[in-house]
C-alpha positions in Angstrom: 0.0 -0.4 -0.2 1.6 3.0 -1.0 2.8 5.9 1.8 -0.4 8.5 2.1 0.6 11.9 0.8 2.3 14.3 3.3 -0.4 17.1 3.8 0.3 21.1 5.6 -3.5 21.2 6.6 -3.9 21.2 10.5 -7.9 20.1 10.7 -8.2 21.9 14.1 -7.1 25.7 12.4 -9.5 24.5 9.9 -12.4 24.4 12.1 -11.9 27.1 14.2 -11.8 29.7 11.4 -14.8 27.5 10.0 -16.5 28.6 12.9 -16.1 32.2 12.5 -16.3 32.4 8.4 -19.7 34.5 8.5 -17.8 37.2 10.1 -15.1 37.2 6.9 -16.9 40.5 5.5 -18.2 42.4 8.9 -15.4 44.9 9.0 -16.8 45.3 13.6 -16.8 41.7 13.6 -13.7 38.7 14.4 -11.8 39.8 11.6 -11.4 43.9 12.6 -7.9 43.7 12.3 -7.5 42.1 9.2 -10.0 45.6 7.6 -7.8 47.5 9.8 -4.6 46.8 7.8 -5.6 45.5 4.9 -5.5 48.8 2.5 -1.6 49.0 3.9 -1.1 45.7 2.5 -2.9 46.0 -1.2 -1.1 49.5 -1.8 2.4 47.3 -1.0 1.2 44.3 -3.2 -0.6 47.2 -5.4 3.0 48.7 -6.4 6.0 46.0 -5.5 3.4 44.5 -8.4 3.6 47.0 -10.8 7.1 47.9 -10.4 8.2 44.3 -10.9 5.8 43.4 -14.2 6.4 47.4 -15.4 2.8 48.1 -15.0 0.7 51.5 -14.5 -0.5 51.1 -10.6 -3.4 54.0 -11.4 -4.0 52.4 -14.7 -7.7 51.1 -14.6 -6.8 47.2 -15.0 -3.0 47.1 -14.1 -3.1 44.0 -13.4 -5.1 42.1 -16.7 -3.4 39.0 -17.8 -1.5 38.1 -14.4 -3.0 34.8 -12.8 -2.6 35.1 -9.1 -2.8 32.5 -6.1 -4.0 33.2 -2.8 -3.5 30.7 -0.7 -5.3 30.6 2.6 -7.6 33.3 1.2 -10.6 33.0 3.5 -13.6 34.7 2.7 -11.7 36.5 0.3 -10.8 40.0 1.2 -7.3 39.8 -1.3 -8.5 38.3 -4.2 -11.8 40.3 -4.8 -9.2 43.5 -4.7 -6.9 41.8 -7.3 -9.9 40.5 -9.3 -10.7 44.6 -9.4 -7.5 45.4 -10.4 -7.5 43.2 -13.7 -5.7 39.6 -12.1 -7.0 36.6 -13.2 -7.5 35.3 -9.4 -7.9 32.0 -8.1 -8.7 32.1 -4.4 -8.1 28.6 -2.8 -9.2 27.4 0.9 -9.1 24.0 2.8 -12.2 24.7 4.8 -15.4 24.9 2.7 -17.6 27.0 4.5 -15.0 30.3 3.9 -15.1 29.1 0.1 -18.5 29.3 -0.5 -18.5 32.7 2.0 -15.9 34.5 -0.6 -18.0 32.4 -3.4 -21.0 34.8 -2.6 -19.7 38.1 -1.7 -17.9 37.6 -5.0 -21.5 37.2 -7.1 -22.9 39.9 -5.1 -20.0 42.1 -6.0 -20.1 41.2 -9.6 -17.0 39.2 -9.6 -15.8 36.6 -11.3 -12.9 34.9 -9.2 -12.3 31.4 -9.3 -12.4 29.7 -5.3 -11.9 26.1 -4.7 -11.6 24.1 -1.5 -8.2 22.8 -1.7 -4.7 22.7 -0.9 -1.2 24.4 -1.8 -0.3 20.1 -1.9 -2.9 19.4 -4.5 -2.8 22.5 -6.7 0.9 21.5 -7.1 0.2 18.5 -8.1 -2.1 18.7 -10.7 1.2 21.4 -11.9 -0.5 25.1 -11.1 1.3 27.9 -11.8 0.9 31.3 -10.7 2.5 35.0 -11.5 1.7 35.9 -7.7 1.6 34.0 -5.2 -0.3 35.8 -2.1 0.9 33.7 1.1 -0.6 36.0 3.8 -0.9 35.4 7.5 -1.2 31.5 6.8 2.6 30.2 7.6 1.5 30.1 11.4 -1.6 28.0 11.4 -0.3 25.4 9.0 0.8 21.7 10.2 4.3 21.7 8.4 5.7 25.2 7.8 8.7 23.7 5.5 6.4 21.7 3.9 4.4 24.5 2.9 6.9 27.2 1.8 8.5 24.9 -0.5 4.6 23.5 -2.0 4.0 27.3 -2.5 7.0 28.1 -4.1 6.7 25.7 -6.8 3.8 27.3 -7.5 5.5 30.5 -8.5 6.7 30.5 -12.3 10.0 31.6 -13.0 10.4 35.5 -13.0 6.9 35.5 -11.0 6.6 36.1 -7.0 5.1 35.5 -3.8 4.3 37.6 -1.0 4.6 35.9 2.4 3.4 37.3 6.0 2.8 36.0 9.1 3.5 37.4 12.9 7.3 37.0 13.9 7.9 34.6 17.2 9.2 37.5 19.4 8.1 38.4 23.3 6.6 41.7 21.8 4.6 39.8 19.6 3.1 37.4 22.5 2.4 40.7 24.1 0.3 42.5 21.8 -0.8 39.8 18.7 -2.2 36.8 21.1 -2.1 38.8 24.9 -3.1 42.2 23.7 -5.6 41.1 20.7 -7.6 38.0 22.1 -7.2 38.5 25.6 -7.4 42.3 26.5 -8.6 44.2 23.2 -10.7 40.6 22.3 -10.0 42.2 18.6 -9.3 38.0 18.3 -11.0 35.3 19.4 -8.8 32.8 22.5 -6.5 30.5 20.7 -6.8 32.6 17.3 -2.7 32.4 16.8 -0.6 29.9 19.4 3.4 31.1 19.7 4.4 28.0 19.7 3.7 28.3 16.0 5.1 31.6 15.2 8.0 31.8 12.9 10.8 33.5 12.7 12.2 35.1 8.8 15.4 34.3 9.8 14.0 30.2 9.7 12.6 30.0 6.2 14.1 26.8 5.2 16.4 28.0 2.5 14.3 25.4 -0.4 11.2 27.5 0.3 13.3 30.7 -1.9 12.5 30.6 -5.6 14.9 32.4 -8.0 13.6 34.8 -10.2 
């Protein structure tokens, strides 16, 4: 019997975010922190991609012709702006509930986005490739960071780019992102982040870095 394929999915994390799925698009709900800093990260992504691919960031559809993957897309908070900028967007999340929320909101917004309840491993196995991979606030929720990073890096076409954002594993993060945000301010449900699963950037495995 063949050995079971390794997976980066943490079932407990998927269940946790599935329970909060209905609040993805509520600016005052459990995902309030994401809504607060979304404009900043969107501006950074837009300007970086415009420079990388020689596009005019102020054009009506500067990312036309680019295929973008948002891995761990949740309710689609990044997918929809990328689609509005002209990109062909694939949004992937292991939570079928998150994907259903994302699909409904995209339909209400009149946007065409390819949402799939699947994993990075499945995409890689199918030979999928993208100009851009958005890997935002996911690393700290997976079961195998090394496998996850190498898998998502393999999805980037030569000359493409992957954005990775996660909470640095520091005492400051423990105080602000966990105790402050979850226990004091209650911006996030308790248990959303676990200190032992936070990753320091320097600990990113070398094989996750794909040359341009």
